[in-house]
C-alpha positions as CSV (number, residue, x, y, z in Angstrom):
1,M,17.8,21.1,39.1
2,L,18.4,18.7,37.3
3,F,16.5,18.0,41.5
4,A,18.8,20.8,41.5
5,S,20.1,22.3,44.4
6,I,21.8,22.2,47.4
7,G,19.7,25.0,48.3
8,N,16.8,26.3,50.1
9,V,13.8,24.4,50.0
10,P,11.8,23.5,48.5
11,Q,13.3,19.3,44.3
12,T,13.4,19.4,39.9
13,S,15.0,19.2,36.7
14,S,13.9,18.6,37.1
15,A,15.1,16.8,40.5
16,T,14.9,18.4,45.0
17,R,17.7,20.3,47.2
18,D,17.8,22.0,50.7
19,F,19.1,21.5,54.1
20,A,17.1,23.6,56.3
21,S,14.7,26.2,55.3
22,S,17.3,27.8,53.1
23,A,20.3,25.8,53.1
24,A,21.6,22.9,51.1
25,E,19.1,20.2,50.1
26,A,16.5,21.0,47.4
27,P,15.3,18.9,44.4
28,H,17.0,20.1,41.4
29,S,15.9,19.0,38.2
30,I,18.8,17.9,37.0
31,G,17.3,17.0,33.9
32,A,15.0,17.9,33.9
33,A,17.0,17.3,35.7
34,P,14.9,17.7,37.9
35,S,17.4,16.7,38.0
36,A,19.6,15.7,37.8
37,G,17.7,16.5,40.2
38,H,17.7,19.0,41.1
39,D,18.0,17.2,42.7
40,V,17.8,16.8,43.9
41,R,19.5,19.8,40.8
42,H,14.9,18.0,39.6
43,T,10.6,19.0,37.5
44,G,7.4,19.6,39.3
45,S,4.0,18.8,38.0
46,R,0.4,19.4,38.5
47,V,-2.4,17.2,37.5
48,A,-5.3,17.9,35.3
49,A,-8.7,18.7,36.3
50,L,-9.4,15.1,36.5
51,L,-7.2,15.0,39.6
52,A,-9.3,17.8,40.8
53,C,-7.5,19.7,43.3
54,A,-6.6,16.7,44.8
55,C,-3.6,16.5,46.7
56,F,-0.8,16.9,44.3
57,G,1.8,19.6,44.4
58,L,4.4,20.9,42.2
59,A,7.5,18.8,42.4
60,A,11.0,19.9,41.5
61,C,13.1,20.2,38.5
62,T,12.8,18.8,35.0
63,T,10.3,18.7,32.3
64,T,9.8,15.3,30.8
65,P,7.8,13.9,27.9
66,V,4.2,12.9,28.7
67,R,3.4,9.3,28.1
68,P,0.0,8.4,26.5
69,P,-2.6,8.3,29.3
70,P,-4.5,5.2,30.1
71,P,-8.1,4.7,28.9
72,P,-10.6,7.2,30.1
73,V,-11.5,7.0,33.7
74,E,-14.3,8.2,35.9
75,L,-14.0,11.9,36.6
76,P,-14.5,13.1,40.2
77,T,-17.9,14.6,40.9
78,T,-16.5,17.4,43.1
79,P,-16.3,20.8,41.6
80,L,-13.3,21.7,39.5
81,P,-10.6,23.4,41.4
82,T,-9.7,27.0,41.1
83,A,-6.5,27.7,39.2
84,P,-3.4,26.6,41.1
85,P,-1.5,29.5,42.7
86,V,0.8,31.5,40.6
87,I,3.3,34.1,41.5
88,T,1.6,37.1,42.9
89,A,4.6,39.3,43.7
90,K,6.3,38.5,40.4
91,P,9.8,40.0,40.2
92,V,10.3,43.0,37.9
93,L,12.9,43.1,35.2
94,V,14.4,46.6,35.1
95,P,16.4,47.6,32.0
96,T,19.9,48.9,32.7
97,T,23.3,49.0,31.1
98,F,26.3,46.7,31.0
99,A,28.3,49.4,32.8
100,A,26.0,48.9,35.8
101,L,26.9,45.2,36.1
102,P,29.5,44.8,38.8
103,G,32.5,42.9,37.4
104,W,31.2,42.6,33.9
105,G,34.4,43.8,32.4
106,D,36.5,41.3,34.4
107,D,34.7,38.1,33.5
108,D,36.3,35.6,31.1
109,L,33.6,35.4,28.4
110,V,35.6,32.9,26.4
111,D,35.0,30.5,29.2
112,A,31.2,31.2,29.2
113,W,30.9,31.0,25.4
114,P,30.4,27.1,25.1
115,A,27.6,27.3,27.6
116,F,25.9,30.0,25.6
117,L,26.1,28.0,22.4
118,A,24.6,25.1,24.2
119,S,21.6,27.3,25.1
120,C,21.4,28.3,21.4
121,D,21.1,24.6,20.5
122,A,17.7,24.6,22.4
123,L,16.6,28.2,21.6
124,M,17.5,28.4,17.9
125,R,13.9,27.7,16.7
126,K,12.3,30.4,18.9
127,P,11.6,33.6,16.9
128,D,13.2,35.9,19.5
129,W,16.4,33.9,19.5
130,N,16.9,32.7,15.9
131,A,18.7,35.8,14.7
132,V,20.8,36.1,17.8
133,C,21.9,32.4,17.8
134,T,22.5,32.4,14.1
135,S,24.8,35.4,14.5
136,A,26.6,33.6,17.4
137,R,27.6,30.8,15.1
138,G,29.8,33.2,13.2
139,I,31.8,34.4,16.3
140,D,35.3,33.1,16.9
141,G,35.0,31.4,20.4
142,R,38.6,32.3,21.2
143,D,38.2,36.0,20.6
144,A,37.3,37.6,23.9
145,L,36.7,41.0,22.4
146,A,34.4,39.7,19.7
147,I,32.3,37.8,22.3
148,R,32.1,40.8,24.5
149,N,30.9,43.0,21.6
150,F,28.4,40.4,20.6
151,F,26.7,40.4,24.0
152,E,26.8,44.2,24.4
153,S,25.4,44.8,21.0
154,R,22.8,42.0,20.9
155,F,21.4,42.1,24.5
156,V,19.9,44.5,27.0
157,P,20.7,43.6,30.7
158,Q,17.6,43.7,32.9
159,R,18.0,43.7,36.7
160,V,15.8,41.2,38.6
161,T,14.0,42.9,41.5
162,T,11.0,42.3,43.6
163,T,7.9,44.5,43.2
164,E,9.2,46.4,46.3
165,G,12.4,47.1,44.4
166,N,14.7,44.8,46.3
167,D,17.3,43.2,44.0
168,G,19.0,40.9,46.6
169,G,18.2,37.2,46.9
170,L,19.5,33.8,47.8
171,V,22.1,31.8,45.7
172,T,22.7,28.2,46.6
173,G,24.6,25.4,44.9
174,Y,24.2,22.0,43.5
175,Y,26.5,19.4,41.9
176,E,26.7,15.9,40.3
177,P,27.7,13.3,42.9
178,L,29.6,10.1,42.5
179,L,28.2,6.9,44.1
180,R,29.3,3.3,44.3
181,G,26.9,0.7,43.1
182,S,26.1,-2.7,41.6
183,R,23.7,-4.1,39.0
184,V,22.7,-6.9,41.5
185,P,21.8,-6.6,45.2
186,V,24.9,-7.9,47.0
187,A,26.5,-6.5,50.1
188,P,27.3,-3.7,50.6
189,Y,25.2,-2.6,47.6
190,L,21.7,-3.0,49.1
191,T,20.0,0.4,48.7
192,P,17.9,0.4,45.5
193,L,17.5,3.3,43.0
194,Y,14.3,3.0,41.0
195,G,13.1,3.6,37.5
196,V,9.7,5.0,36.6
197,P,6.8,2.8,37.8
198,D,4.5,1.4,35.1
199,D,1.4,2.7,36.9
200,L,2.6,6.3,37.2
201,L,0.0,8.5,35.4
202,I,1.0,11.9,34.1
203,V,-1.6,14.5,33.2
204,D,-0.8,17.8,31.4
205,M,-2.8,20.8,32.8
206,T,-1.8,23.3,30.1
207,S,-5.1,23.4,28.3
208,L,-6.9,24.2,31.6
209,Y,-4.3,26.5,33.1
210,P,-2.0,28.0,30.5
211,E,0.1,29.6,33.2
212,L,1.2,26.0,34.1
213,K,2.8,25.3,30.8
214,G,5.4,22.6,31.3
215,K,4.0,21.5,34.6
216,R,2.3,18.1,35.0
217,L,0.6,16.2,37.7
218,R,1.3,12.7,38.8
219,G,-1.1,10.0,40.1
220,R,-2.3,6.5,39.5
221,I,-5.6,4.7,38.7
222,V,-7.3,2.7,41.4
223,G,-10.4,1.0,40.0
224,R,-11.9,3.9,38.0
225,T,-10.6,6.7,40.1
226,V,-7.4,8.7,39.8
227,V,-5.7,9.1,43.2
228,P,-2.4,10.6,44.3
229,Y,0.7,8.5,43.8
230,P,2.0,7.0,47.1
231,S,4.5,8.9,49.2
232,R,8.1,7.8,49.7
233,G,7.2,6.1,53.1
234,D,4.2,4.3,51.7
235,L,6.2,3.1,48.7
236,A,8.9,1.7,50.9
237,A,6.5,0.0,53.3
238,S,4.4,-1.6,50.6
239,G,7.3,-2.8,48.4
240,A,5.3,-1.4,45.4
241,L,8.5,-0.5,43.5
242,R,10.0,-4.0,43.7
243,G,11.2,-5.0,40.3
244,K,11.8,-1.4,39.1
245,E,15.3,-1.3,40.5
246,V,17.8,0.3,38.1
247,L,20.9,-0.1,40.4
248,W,21.8,-0.7,44.0
249,V,24.2,1.5,45.9
250,D,26.1,1.2,49.2
251,D,24.8,4.2,51.1
252,P,21.1,5.2,51.7
253,I,22.0,8.8,52.5
254,D,24.0,9.2,49.3
255,A,21.1,7.7,47.5
256,F,18.8,10.3,49.0
257,F,21.1,13.1,48.1
258,L,21.3,11.8,44.6
259,E,17.5,12.4,44.4
260,I,18.1,16.0,45.6
261,Q,20.7,16.7,43.0
262,G,18.6,15.1,40.4
263,S,21.4,13.2,38.6
264,G,24.7,11.6,39.4
265,R,27.4,9.1,38.3
266,V,27.7,5.6,39.7
267,E,30.8,3.4,39.6
268,I,29.6,-0.1,39.0
269,A,31.5,-2.8,40.8
270,R,31.9,-6.4,40.0
271,G,33.5,-8.0,43.1
272,K,36.1,-5.5,44.2
273,R,36.8,-4.1,40.7
274,V,35.0,-1.1,39.2
275,V,34.0,-2.2,35.7
276,E,32.1,0.9,34.4
277,T,30.8,4.3,35.3
278,V,27.3,5.3,34.3
279,R,25.0,8.3,34.8
280,L,21.7,8.1,36.5
281,A,19.5,11.0,35.2
282,Y,16.2,12.3,36.5
283,A,13.4,10.4,34.8
284,D,10.3,11.4,36.8
285,Q,8.9,11.9,40.3
286,N,5.9,10.6,42.3
287,G,4.1,14.0,42.4
288,Q,4.3,14.3,46.1
289,P,5.6,17.7,47.5
290,Y,9.2,17.9,48.4
291,K,9.9,18.6,52.1
292,S,13.3,19.4,53.5
293,I,14.8,16.8,55.8
294,G,17.1,19.5,57.0
295,K,14.2,21.6,58.2
296,W,12.7,18.4,59.7
297,L,15.8,18.0,61.8
298,V,16.0,21.7,62.8
299,D,12.3,21.8,63.8
300,R,12.9,18.9,66.1
301,G,16.0,20.4,67.7
302,E,18.3,17.7,66.3
303,L,20.4,20.3,64.4
304,T,20.7,24.0,64.5
305,L,20.1,26.0,61.3
306,S,23.8,26.5,60.8
307,Q,24.4,22.8,61.1
308,A,21.8,21.8,58.6
309,S,24.1,21.5,55.6
310,M,24.6,18.5,53.5
311,Q,27.6,17.5,55.5
312,G,25.7,18.1,58.8
313,I,22.7,16.0,57.7
314,K,25.0,13.1,56.7
315,G,26.8,13.3,60.1
316,W,23.5,13.1,62.0
317,A,22.4,10.1,59.9
318,L,25.6,8.3,60.7
319,T,25.1,8.7,64.4
320,H,21.4,7.9,64.4
321,P,21.0,4.9,62.1
322,E,17.9,3.7,64.0
323,R,16.1,6.9,62.9
324,L,17.2,6.9,59.3
325,N,14.0,5.6,57.8
326,E,12.0,8.1,59.8
327,L,14.2,10.9,58.5
328,L,13.9,9.9,54.9
329,A,10.2,9.3,55.1
330,S,9.7,12.9,56.3
331,N,10.1,13.9,52.6
332,P,7.2,12.3,50.7
333,S,8.8,13.0,47.3
334,E,10.5,10.1,45.5
335,V,12.6,10.6,42.4
336,F,12.9,7.9,39.6
337,F,15.9,7.5,37.4
338,R,17.0,6.3,34.0
339,E,20.5,5.1,33.1
340,E,22.5,7.1,30.6
341,A,26.0,6.7,29.0
342,I,28.5,9.4,29.9
343,V,29.6,10.8,26.5
344,D,31.7,13.7,27.7
345,P,33.0,13.4,31.3
346,S,33.7,17.1,31.4
347,R,30.0,18.0,30.9
348,G,27.3,17.7,33.4
349,P,23.9,16.0,33.0
350,K,21.1,17.6,30.9
351,G,19.2,20.2,32.7
352,A,15.5,21.3,32.2
353,L,16.5,23.1,29.0
354,G,17.6,19.8,27.5
355,V,21.3,20.6,27.1
356,P,24.2,19.4,29.2
357,L,25.0,21.7,32.1
358,T,28.4,23.4,32.2
359,P,30.2,23.5,35.5
360,R,30.3,27.0,37.0
361,R,28.5,28.4,34.0
362,S,25.0,26.9,34.4
363,I,22.3,27.9,37.0
364,A,18.9,26.6,37.9
365,V,16.2,29.3,38.0
366,D,12.4,29.7,38.4
367,A,11.4,29.5,34.8
368,R,8.3,31.6,35.6
369,I,10.6,34.5,36.1
370,V,13.8,33.9,34.2
371,P,13.3,32.3,30.7
372,L,15.2,29.0,30.3
373,G,18.2,29.4,28.1
374,S,18.8,33.1,28.9
375,P,22.2,34.4,29.7
376,V,22.2,35.8,33.3
377,F,24.9,37.9,34.9
378,L,25.3,36.6,38.5
379,A,26.9,38.7,41.3
380,T,27.4,36.7,44.5
381,T,30.2,35.5,46.7
382,L,32.1,32.2,47.1
383,P,30.7,29.9,49.7
384,Q,31.1,31.2,53.3
385,T,33.3,34.0,52.2
386,D,33.1,37.6,51.0
387,T,35.2,36.8,47.9
388,P,33.2,38.0,44.8
389,L,31.8,35.5,42.4
390,R,30.7,37.6,39.4
391,R,30.2,35.9,36.1
392,L,28.0,35.3,33.1
393,V,26.0,32.1,33.5
394,M,23.2,30.4,31.6
395,A,19.7,29.6,33.0
396,Q,19.6,26.0,31.9
397,D,17.9,24.2,34.7
398,T,15.1,24.4,37.3
399,G,14.8,23.2,40.8
400,G,12.2,22.5,43.5
401,A,13.9,24.7,46.0
402,I,13.7,27.6,43.5
403,A,10.0,27.1,42.7
404,A,9.2,26.9,46.4
405,A,10.9,30.1,47.2
406,P,8.6,32.9,48.5
407,D,6.7,34.7,45.8
408,G,8.8,37.4,44.2
409,A,12.1,36.1,45.6
410,V,15.3,36.6,43.6
411,R,16.7,33.1,43.5
412,A,19.3,31.0,41.7
413,D,21.1,27.6,42.2
414,Y,24.7,27.5,40.9
415,F,25.9,24.3,39.3
416,W,29.4,23.5,40.6
417,G,30.1,20.4,38.5
418,F,31.0,16.8,39.4
419,G,32.7,15.2,42.3
420,A,33.6,15.6,45.9
421,E,35.1,19.2,45.7
422,A,32.0,20.4,43.8
423,G,29.8,18.8,46.4
424,A,31.7,20.5,49.2
425,Q,31.3,23.9,47.6
426,A,27.6,23.2,46.8
427,G,26.9,22.0,50.3
428,R,28.3,25.2,51.9
429,M,26.8,27.7,49.4
430,K,24.1,29.9,50.8
431,Q,25.0,33.4,49.7
432,N,23.4,36.7,49.0
433,G,23.3,37.6,45.3
434,R,21.9,39.7,42.5
435,M,20.9,38.8,38.9
436,W,20.6,40.5,35.6
437,V,18.9,38.7,32.7
438,L,20.3,39.4,29.3
439,V,17.3,39.9,26.9
440,P,17.8,39.9,23.1
441,R,17.3,43.4,21.6
């Protein structure tokens, strides 16, 4: 998430992804993502009482470690806020059988097995998962029948529905893009991507609001007062991030969509020669709410809803370069990155669960509804078709678009993987779908 998705908005991981009100560009955590980026496959936060109801909102994907806070500061004298909003129409998990899962018997579970073992790497220490994951280590990953028997004997499928009994929802997609960049600002590499600012303050609200476990608020200290961190537009206008550049890339729109996805790879050039490829992973976010630039364009009549895909937004930006800064500033959220080595090119970035995402076997979810790490059977269709896409996936990421979905909505963001083809599929994906969470017996 990873900001994880190209999806309806909300930006995680993590990460930020949506294109219009429910199309491609939303922060995904990747990483916690959150991302990745989302993406922008990318993780939201809320500030503690000392930020008192101030003006912060949950951002997208990715849960990241909390740095030690600065010395005590003066607390606001205004009354403490009421608890931040929580899901009121929380989806209901309805127990069912594997026979009720459409296409369960047709899925290649051998292909899904490595992604499940990756979830176990993170879940092994949890009491509800220890026995299940210990048992999984003894399964031959090449034995399809043994894997199927394992899931059917160890789990109970539970259908995700709204309180009104509706089990249909929105499934969008996200991916890991490839950008071209440089370690020094030289034409055409003039668009900076930033690391975490030194003055970004992160406050954990868990002790005050347990329901916000894993959510943190961002701000900064001005004098003796904690204030919201500046928006994207204010940061750009003030030059406050100067000196925190991680890399420079050659396309400002690609840089923006990297934030939405939450993570991506960058080919580093020296002269005309590519000398290395690195991963930029979601590190943090400025705490400002994610707002969809696709929706901004639709609301102003610049694009129709059907045109507000990732491809459509890029096309608009190319024909309206004089309005590019205005477009980007309409989203106050800014994602910060860290550089990582690419250990295994076949695997994706780490999602909010803390394990690498598996192309076509990982999804971003709302962790308030679907526990991170859980196997989920997903029934949807391929982008812009009626061709069934029914498979076992793992809830390994979160995303801003997911968390911003209407209360009670059934929602998922499907990780397509790395590269241009994955990006094309993710950008088009806005399908109806249903989900079943597999819960350990």
